[in-house]
C-alpha positions in Angstrom: 0.1 0.2 -0.1 3.0 2.3 0.5 3.9 2.2 -3.2 0.3 2.8 -4.0 0.4 5.7 -1.8 3.3 7.5 -3.2 1.8 7.1 -6.7 -1.2 9.1 -5.6 0.9 11.3 -3.9 3.2 12.0 -6.6 0.7 13.0 -9.4 -2.2 15.5 -9.6 -4.5 13.0 -9.2 -4.9 9.5 -10.6 -7.4 7.5 -12.1 -7.5 3.7 -11.1 -7.3 2.8 -14.7 -3.9 5.0 -14.6 -2.6 3.4 -11.1 -3.2 -0.5 -12.4 -1.1 0.8 -15.6 1.6 2.3 -13.4 1.7 -0.8 -11.2 2.0 -3.3 -13.6 1.3 -6.6 -13.0 1.5 -6.6 -9.1 -2.2 -6.0 -8.4 -5.4 -7.1 -9.7 -8.5 -4.5 -10.3 -10.5 -6.0 -7.2 -7.5 -5.8 -4.7 -6.5 -2.0 -6.2 -10.3 -1.2 -5.4 -9.8 -2.7 -1.8 -6.5 -1.0 -1.1 -7.9 2.4 -1.9 -11.0 1.7 -0.2 -8.6 1.0 3.2 -6.4 4.0 2.1 -9.6 6.0 2.2 -11.2 4.9 5.4 -7.8 5.7 7.3 -8.2 9.2 5.7 -4.8 8.9 3.5 -7.0 9.5 0.4 -9.4 11.3 -1.1 -12.0 10.6 -3.9 -13.4 13.0 -6.2 -15.7 12.4 -9.4 -17.6 9.2 -10.1 -17.8 6.3 -12.7 -15.3 6.8 -15.1 -14.0 10.7 -14.0 -13.1 9.2 -10.4 -9.5 10.1 -9.3 -7.8 9.9 -6.4 -6.0 12.3 -4.3 -3.3 12.2 -1.5 -5.3 13.6 1.4 -1.8 15.4 2.6 -2.4 17.6 -0.4 -4.1 20.0 1.9 -2.5 21.3 5.0 -4.6 20.2 8.3 -5.9 23.8 9.1 -7.7 24.1 5.5 -9.2 20.3 6.2 -10.1 21.4 9.3 -11.8 24.5 8.2 -13.4 22.3 5.8 -14.8 20.1 8.1 -16.0 22.8 10.3 -17.8 24.6 7.3 -19.8 21.1 6.5 -20.6 20.7 10.5 -22.1 23.7 10.4 -24.2 23.6 7.0 -27.7 25.0 7.6 -30.5 22.6 8.0 -32.5 22.2 5.0 -35.9 23.9 5.2 -34.8 25.7 8.7 -36.3 22.2 10.5 -34.4 20.7 13.4 -31.9 18.4 12.9 -33.9 15.5 14.8 -37.3 16.2 12.5 -35.4 15.0 9.5 -35.1 11.4 10.7 -38.8 11.5 12.6 -40.4 10.0 9.3 -42.6 7.3 9.9 -41.2 3.9 9.4 -42.8 1.9 6.4 -45.0 -1.1 7.4 -42.7 -3.7 6.1 -40.0 -2.3 8.8 -42.2 -2.4 11.4 -42.9 -5.9 10.6 -39.5 -7.1 10.7 -38.5 -5.5 14.1 -41.6 -7.2 15.6 -40.1 -10.0 14.5 -36.9 -9.7 15.5 -36.0 -11.3 19.1 -34.3 -8.8 21.7 -30.9 -9.9 20.8 -31.3 -9.6 17.3 -32.4 -5.6 18.1 -29.3 -5.5 20.6 -27.1 -6.6 17.7 -28.6 -3.9 15.4 -28.1 -1.1 17.5 -24.6 -2.1 18.7 -24.0 -2.1 14.9 -25.1 1.4 14.6 -23.3 2.5 17.3 -20.0 1.1 15.8 -20.9 2.7 12.8 -21.1 6.1 14.3 -18.1 5.6 15.9 -16.3 4.7 12.6 -17.9 7.6 11.4 -16.9 10.0 13.9 -13.4 8.8 13.8 -12.9 9.2 10.4 -13.8 13.3 10.6 -11.7 13.7 13.3 -8.6 11.9 11.8 -9.1 14.6 9.0 -9.0 17.1 11.7 -6.3 15.8 13.7 -4.1 13.8 11.5 -1.5 13.7 14.0 -3.8 12.1 16.7 -2.9 8.4 17.3 -5.6 5.7 16.8 -6.2 5.2 20.0 -6.7 9.1 21.0 -9.1 9.0 17.7 -11.2 6.0 19.4 -11.0 8.1 22.8 -12.6 11.0 21.7 -15.1 9.6 19.0 -16.5 7.1 22.0 -16.5 10.3 24.3 -18.2 12.7 22.1 -20.8 9.6 21.3 -21.4 9.5 25.0 -23.9 12.0 26.1 -24.9 12.7 22.7 -28.7 12.1 23.1 -28.8 14.3 26.2 
């Protein structure tokens, strides 16, 4: 993955076919995508565009201060229609969803909630990593868990 990261950082954005051509026969296309997704989840690579126009960039091309400003700008974005944030998530559940929840055992429901909590932690860690690239993984996890501890209160 280090070679891949160096290739992405060396140019002004790289597409997946360009990366495959530069790597030669070292990686298959699915393996390249797996590596790119891993680098993105660790906050080392960003992706812009869609489909054939997708290009990958080194996250280091912007300074931590620029990433922090961008993150804070997203976080402070106005809520559509000036509704409180909670009201955006209060649409009624579909009858099929309700029936599915009724059929779930308490253990299944707890597993579902734990999975959602884990996804929330991962999302918060990714955001914190962009703002604080110098923090250790342990500190990122601690801060993410602390921020979600009293999120509903």
